[in-house]
N, C-alpha and C positions, 0 to 999 in steps of 0.2 A: 761785485761781479761773481764772487765765489758763491754767495747765497743763491744767485740766479742759476748757476750751473748745478748746484746741489738740488734745488727745487725741480729743475728740468729732469735731472737723472732720477729723482725720486718719483716724479710723475710717470716717466717711461717705465720704471720698474713696477709701479703699481698697476699700470695698464697691462703690462706684459703678464703679471701675475693673474689679473682678472681674466684675460683671454686664455691663458693656459688652463685655469680652472673651468672656464666655459667649455673648452675643447674636451676636457676630462669628463664633464657632465654629459656632453653630447655622445661621447664614446661609451659611457657607462650609465645609461638612463635608469633611473629608479622609478619605474612606472608599473601600473597594474598589468596583468597578463592580457586582459581584454583590450586595453589601450595599445599594448605592444603589438598584438595580433592585427588590430585595425590600422593604426597609424604608422607603425614602424616597419612591420613585415608585410602588410597588405593582404593578409590571409583571410580575413573575415569581411562579409558584405556590409554589415551594420555595426555600429558601436553605441552602446547604451551607457550614459554617464554613470559613474560609480557602480558599475556592475562587475560581477566575476564570471568566470567561464564554468563555474560549478553547476552541474545539472542536478536538480533535486529529483530523486527517483519517484516515479509515478506522476510527476507534473506533466501536463500536456503542453508541448510547444505549439502554439497557435501560429501557423505560418501564413495566415491571412493578414498578419501584421509583421513589421520588420523584426527579425530575431538575430541576436548577437552570435548565435551558434552556427549560422550559415557561412560556408566558405565563400570567398569572393569569386571563385571560379564556378561556372555552370548555372548559377541562380540569376533570375531576372532582378533588375534594380528596384522594381516596385511590386509589392505583393498586390493581389486582387482579392475579391470575395471568394474566388475558387482556390486560393492559396498562392504560394510563390512558385513560379515556373522553374523547373529544372530542365535544362537543355544540355546534353552532352555529359560532362563529368563535373560533379560537385560533391558536396558532403557536409557533414556536421562536425564541428570541433566541440569538445566538452571535457570537463574534469569530473570525476566522481567524488562525492564526499566520502570521508573516511568511514563513516558508519555504514555506507552502502557497499562495503567490500564484500565481493562474493566469497563465500566459504567453500570448502571442498564439498560439502553436502549440497549446496545450491550454487553451482558455478555458472549456470546459464542466465542470461538476461533476455526478457521478452521485449521485442520491439513491435509496437502497434502503430500503423500509419494509415491515414486516409488520403487517398491519391485519386485525383480526377484525370482520367485518360481520354484522349480524343477517339481512341479506337480499342476494340477488344483485341487481346493477344499482345499488347505492348509489353516489352521486356524491361525489367529493372534489375541491374546488376548491383549487388551489395557486397562490399568488402570491408574487413576490419583487420588491420595489420597485414602480415604476410601469410597467415595461416587460414583465415576464414574468407571464403568467397562463395556466394550463392547467387542464383538468378531466379527472379520471381516473374511469372507470367501473369499479367493482369487479366482477370476473367471477362471483363465487360467494358464497354465504353461508358463513360460517366464515373461516378464515385465508386471506388474500390476500397475495401478495408482489408489490409494485409497484416499478418502476424508472422514473425519468424524469430528464431532463437540466435542470440549471440553467445558464443562460448566465453565464459568468465576469464579463462586464461588468455584470451586475446585482448582483454582490457587492462589498461595500466591504472594502478592505484596511486601512483606517485603524483603528488599535488603540483609538481613542476613539469610533468610530462602529459601533454594532451592526448586524448583519444580522438581518432578521426574515423568516422563512419563514412566510407566512400560510397557514393551513389553514382551510377552512370546509366544513361538511356539514349537510344537513338531517336525515339519519339519524344517530343517535348511533353512533359507531364506537369500538372499542377499539384504540389504537395500541400495539403490543407493542414495536417497536423501530424506530429510524431510524439510517441510516448515510450519511455523505457521503464520497465518495471522488473522486479525480481520474482514475479508470480510464476 
C-alpha cells in the first residue's frame, strides 16, 4: 500500500511540475517578432513562415501579394492586381537593419509608393512617431506615384522596437507598392 501511495504522489508531483512549466512557457513565449505580432498580438495582417520584420533598404514591397509588414487594421484581407486596399487607418510595421542606420549627414529616408485612387484629389495622411505628420493629395484618378521624406530621427534603430508608418485615408485606396531608400 505504501508503494501505491508513493507512486500516486510522484505522479501528481510530476504532472503538477509539467503544468507549471507549461504555464511558464505560455506566459514567456520564446518566438520570433513576426510570429508574436501576428499570432500573439494580432498587429499584422499576414504571417510568413520563418520571416523577420527587418526591411531591407531599397527593396520594393509588392502589395499585390500578402506582406508581413501590413498592420491588421485598415487593410483588406486579400490583395488584388491593383494592390492591397487601405480603408481608414492602417500602416506598415518594420525594423531597420543596423547597416541602414541614418547618419547625421543623411538623416532622411525617401518613401516611394504606387497608389491606385478611385478619384483625383484623394488625401493620404502619413505619420511616423509623434513628430512627423504630413498629408499627400493624390493628383489624379488611377495610378499615382508619390515620394516623400521621413526624418531619420523619427525612426528607431533598436532591433527590439518596431517602426510604424501610419497611413490613413477617407477614400479607399489600393496601395500597389512601397519602397524605402536612403537616396
